[in-house]
N, C-alpha and C positions, 0 to 999 in steps of 0.2 A: 741585302735589303738595308739602305741608307736611311736610318729613321725608325724608331719603334714606337711611335705613337699609335692612335686608334687604328690607321690604315696600315703603317708598315708592319706592327705586331701582328695585326690580324692575317694580313696578306702573307706574310713570312711562315706563319704558323700553318695556314692552308696549303702554302706549297709543300710545306713538309709533310702534312697529313696526305699529299696525294703522291708521294714518294720521293721528291727531290730532296736534295742535300742544301741546306740554307744557312747562310750566315747573316744574323742580324747585327748591324753596325749602329752605335748611337755615342755621340760626345759626351752625354750626361752619364757620368761614372756611377752615380747612385742608382738610376734606373738600370744599367746592366748589372750592378751588384745585386739588386733585387731579382731580376731574372735569373742570374747565374746561382741565386740561394733558393731557387725555385718558386719566387713569388710572382705576381702578377700586377705591374703599376697601374692598370686600367681595370675598370669593371666592365665586363662583356660576358653575358651569360653562356657557359659552355667552354668559354677560351681557358680556363685554367685546366680543364680536364684534357682538352686536345693538346695542350701545350706540354703538359705533363708526359702524356703519351709519346709524343715525338722527342722530347728531350732524352726519355729514357732509352727512345730507338737509335739515339744520336744522330738524327735527321736535321736538328737544329741547334745551333750555338750562338751565343751573344759575345761581343766584344766593342771595345772602343777603339780598335785598330784598324782604320779604314784601309790601310795598306794590305794588311791580311784578308779582309773582305773583298777587295778589287782583285789581288793577284790569284785567288783561288776561285774566282767566280767566271762563268761564261756569259751570265746576264746580271747586270747591275740595275736595281731599280732605284730611283730617287722618290722617297715617301718621305720628304721634310716638309716641316710647316711652312704655308706661303700666306702669311698673316696679312690683313689690310693695311694699307697705307693711310695717312690722313686724307688723301684726295679720293679714297676708294678703290684705288688700284691694288694690285696684288704685289707684297714684298717678294722679290725673288733672289734676295742675298744668299740665302740658304741654298737655294737651287744652283746658284753660280758657284758657291764655294765648293758644292759636292762635285759639280763638273770640274773645276780645276784640280781637285784630289784624285778624281778618276783619272783624268789625262795624265797625273803625276806618276800614276802608279800601275796603269795598265800595261802589261808586258806581252800580251796576245790578243787576238781578236777578240773584242768585248762588245756586247751590245748594252748600250745605255739607254735605259728606258725611263720615261717620264711617268710616275704614278701618282706624284701630286697632282692637285688640281692647278692647272697654270693657263694663262691667258693664251689665245691663239697667237701664233708666231714665236712662242717662246723656245720651240725646236730649234728654230733658225737662230735664236740668239745662242742657245747651246752649241749648236754646230760652230758659230762664228767664234766662240771662246775655245773651242776645242781646236780649231783652225789655226789659233794663235799659239797655243801650247804643245799640241801634238808633234812628235818627231816622225810619225809615219801617217801619211793621209787616211790609209784604209785600216788603221788599228782600232779605232772606235767608231761604231755607227749608232745613230740616234734612232728612237722610236718613241711612240706614245702608246700608253695602254691604260686608259683612264679607270678609275675605280667607280664602282657604284653601289659602295657599301652603306647601309643604314645601321647607325648604333643601336645596340639592342637585338639586332638580327644579323650581324655581319658574317657570323660563320655560315649561315644559310645562304645568305646572299652571295658569298664566294663560291660556295660549292655547287649551288643549285641557281645560278644566275639567268636574269631574263636574256642576257645577251653578253658577248665578249667582245669589245672593240680594241682593234690594234691598228695603229697608225705606223706605217713603214715606208721605206724608200728603196727598198731590194727584197727580192726573193729568198736571199739568205735570212735577213731578219724576219721574215714573215714565216720561214719553216721552223726557226727557233722557236717563235712564240706559240705558233701551232703545236709544236711537239711539247711546250711547256703545259699547255692546257689540254692536251689529248686526253686525259682521264676525266675532264668535265664534259657533260653533254650540255651544249647550249649554242644557240646559233652564233658564229664568228663573223662581225662585220671588219673586213679588211679594207682600209682607205689610207689616204696620205696623212701625214701627221698632223697638218693643219685642220683637217676636217675632225679627226679624232679630238683634238683639243677643243674644237667647237662643240663636239656632240655633249662633253662633259658639262660644260657651262651651259648649253641650250636646255640640257635635259633637268637639271636643278632650278634654273630660272623658271622654267615653265611649271614645274610643280610647285615652287613658291608662289606663282602666279595664280594657281589653283587654290591655294590655301587664301590668299588675300581676296580673290575673287568671292569665295563663299563668305568670308568675313565682312566685305562690302554688302553682299546679299542679306547676312544676318541684320546690318543696321536697317536696312529696308523692312525686314520682317518685323523688327522691334517697333517700327513707326506704323506699320498697317495691320499689326496683331496676327501676321501668319506664324507658322513654325518652321525655322531654318532647316531643321532635320528631316521634315517631310519634303521640303523644296530638295534639299541634297538626294534624298531617296529618290525622288522623281526623275531628278537629273541623271542620276548614277546609273538608273536602268537603261539609258542609253548607251549602247555600246561604243558609240563615238565619243563619248565623255568619260564614262567610268566613274566608280563612287570613291575610289581612292582619292585621298588629300582634298576631299570636300567636307572636313569637319571643322565647322565654325568653332572659335575659342580665341584664346589669348594672342594666337599667331605663331609663327615660326621662329625658331631659335637655333641654338647649335652652333657648329664649327662652319657647316657647309654653305646653308641657304642664304643667311645675311651676307656672307663674305663673298659668296659666287654671284649673286646678284649685283652686289656693289661693283665687283670687279667687271662682270660682263657690261654694265652700264659704262664704265670707264673705257673697255675695250670699244666699244660702239664709238664711244666720244672721239677716241683717237683716230679711229677710221672715218670721221666726218659723219656719224649717224647719231641723231639724237633719240634714245631708245626710250620714248615718254611711257611706253606701256609699262618697262619695268620701274622706271622711276615711280608710277603711280603704285606698282606692286609694292615696292619699299616703303612708300609714305603709308599706305594703309596698313601695313603690318607694324610700323612704328607708333602709329595712333592706337592700333587696337589694344595694346596692353594698358594704355593710358585711359581707356574707356573702362576697363575692368577696374581699374584704380578709382575711378570717378563713380563708378557704381557703389563701391565699397563706401567711399567717403559720403556719397548722398544718403545711404542707408545708415550711418553712424552719425550723420550732421557734421560732426569734426573729428579729427584724428586725434585731437589733443588729449591726453590722458586715459587713452583707451588701449586696451589688450586686444590685438588681431592675433589670429592663428593661421598660419600657411600649411597646407597640406600638400607636399611635393616642392621640390627644389630644383631639380635636374629639368633640363629644357624639355625633355620627353622621358617615357618611362624605360626601364630597363637599360639605364646607362647612369653614370655618375657625372657626366660631362655637365658642366656649368657654364660654358662658352655661350654668350649672348642669350642666357636663360633669362625669361621675363620675371623669374623670381628676383633677380638683382633690382631690375627696375621698381619692383614693389616695394622691396625693402627698402630702398633708398627713399620713395616717397614717404613710406609709414614712419621711419625714423626722423625725417625732415618734418613730419606733421607731429612729433612728440609723442609717437605711439611706442607701447611695448609691444615687440614683436616675438612670438612664439613660433616654432617650426618644427615638422617632422618630414623626413623623407628615407625610404627604405636603405639607401645605400650613399648618398652624396653629401650627408652633414659633415662629415669630417673635413671634407674639401671647402664647404661653405663657412666653416668655423674660422678658417685662416684668413677669409675677405670680410666677415660679419661676426667677430667675437662677442659683439653686444646682445646679439640674438638669442633667446632662451631655446635650445635644443631639446627636444622632448623624445622619449623612448616609444611613444604611440600616439596615434592620432586622438585618442580619448584624452591623453596628458596635455595635448595641445588645446583641446576643446575646455578643458577645466578652467573656469574663470575667464574665458575670452567674450569679449564684447561682439566679436564677428568672426566668421571663418572665411578664408579664402581658398578655393581648391585651383592649385596652380598647374599641378601635373597629373595626367590621368593614369596613375598606377591602379592596377586591378583591385590592389588591397583595399583602396578607396571606394571602388565599387561595391563592396561587401561588408561596409560600415554598418553597425548597430546604430541607426540614426535616432532611436529613442535615448540610448546611453550618451551619444553626442549631444543631444538636446539638453538632457538633465544636466549635463555638466557645464553648460555654457551660461554666461550671465545674460543672454539676450537670445533671440531666435534668429538672427541674421547669418545666412550662407549666401556667399557669392560663388556661383560655380563657374569658373572660367574655362571649364572643359564639357560642359554639359553631360555630367555623368548621370544626372538623376532626372526622373520625370516631374516637370513642374508641379502639375495637378497633386500629384501623391504628395510631394514635399510641403505645398501649401495645405493639405488636408491634414498633414501631421502638425501643422500649426507654425511652420517655419515662415520667416520673411526670406522668402528665397528668389533669387535672380539668376539667370544663366546668359546664355548669348543667342541672341535671334529667336526666343522662343517666349510665349507666353507666361510671364513670370509673377503675377500678381492676381488675386482672385478679383480685383477690379475690372480685369480684362476677361475672365472666365466667368464671374457670378455676379459681379456688380457690386461687392462689398468688399471693403479694405480689410487687410489682417493686421492687428496692431502689432508693434514690436515690443515683444514682453521682456521687460528687464527684471533680473533677480537681485540686482545691487539693491 
């Protein structure tokens, strides 16, 4: 397994869990040192337990020596980062570098598998690179095995997946991958490499599109006085649509959806197709977090000399991943407006401190609320759903809460005396009872 990020480390650990011998390779010495010392460089619920179990059973080991990994493996997975380029395409330089190293060290038949999310036709580029370097034409074979892991539930997604997709060009490769996954009960889709590559991008882009669609519906709901939660419920009961990914809010973030949508747009463009549907998906998502910022600014009147608390920093709950996290755009806007920012997140504050040392990081949501002129709910951690709202209200300077994740019932919040706004739902007593709620200041 080349690469020990979220995908590589989880995948390698799970392969060990189902009985395989796994060598995880990464050029980052500090990461390998952490793993060899018994630590885990990322936050993923349950990963530390499963990793500890398989390390003890000697089914998984970690090294910076790619030669060791390649020469001692029958199947080599490329699970390195494919970050976005300035034009939106995927940077495949790490994939190419890995391909060259595998070609350099392979000394027997080796199946080289794309696990990183890559544009369609990357398999062709990998084979072309191999053809230039390989001493034997049949030494290394290429395959695709896209991942469908969700941060926060990676272990469950791997061990009990909806499907396993393998793109191959020979029966030998198919047999190897079927044997690899034989202990996992799930439908296996066997296809050509290009189709497998497309399945990954098409799946993530479709899910991103659902999120942007419901956020667009939320904007209409706010204009006509409808409730987007009820609209989503009514839509989701249609088996053809489904309820998942129809939760209005700040929009999607993380390492996958933004990068994959952008890359898929670029893939289509390179092949002569203007993917306007995905361009609109991207635009709606980019605007959505700024709509939340505007709600807060309107409620406060001005950001200057205010104190604002953020509840949640990671792009989603149950992860410490801050890549493309809406919290970063929000913090940028608040700091630019002259605002003091306080924040709390159960697991990602240490990572955020390296990016925004000027933010005051707190030990609890109640410490964030103390003296705050407004609170913004950014991430839907379960901890926030169980807040003592009376305690929150008494700690704040004002009664302003902007809920970017629709955690609470608007009517109940207003009845408690909050100036409460959320996304796509009736958020003021003017809409519900015909009388405004004053913003109470304790300053």
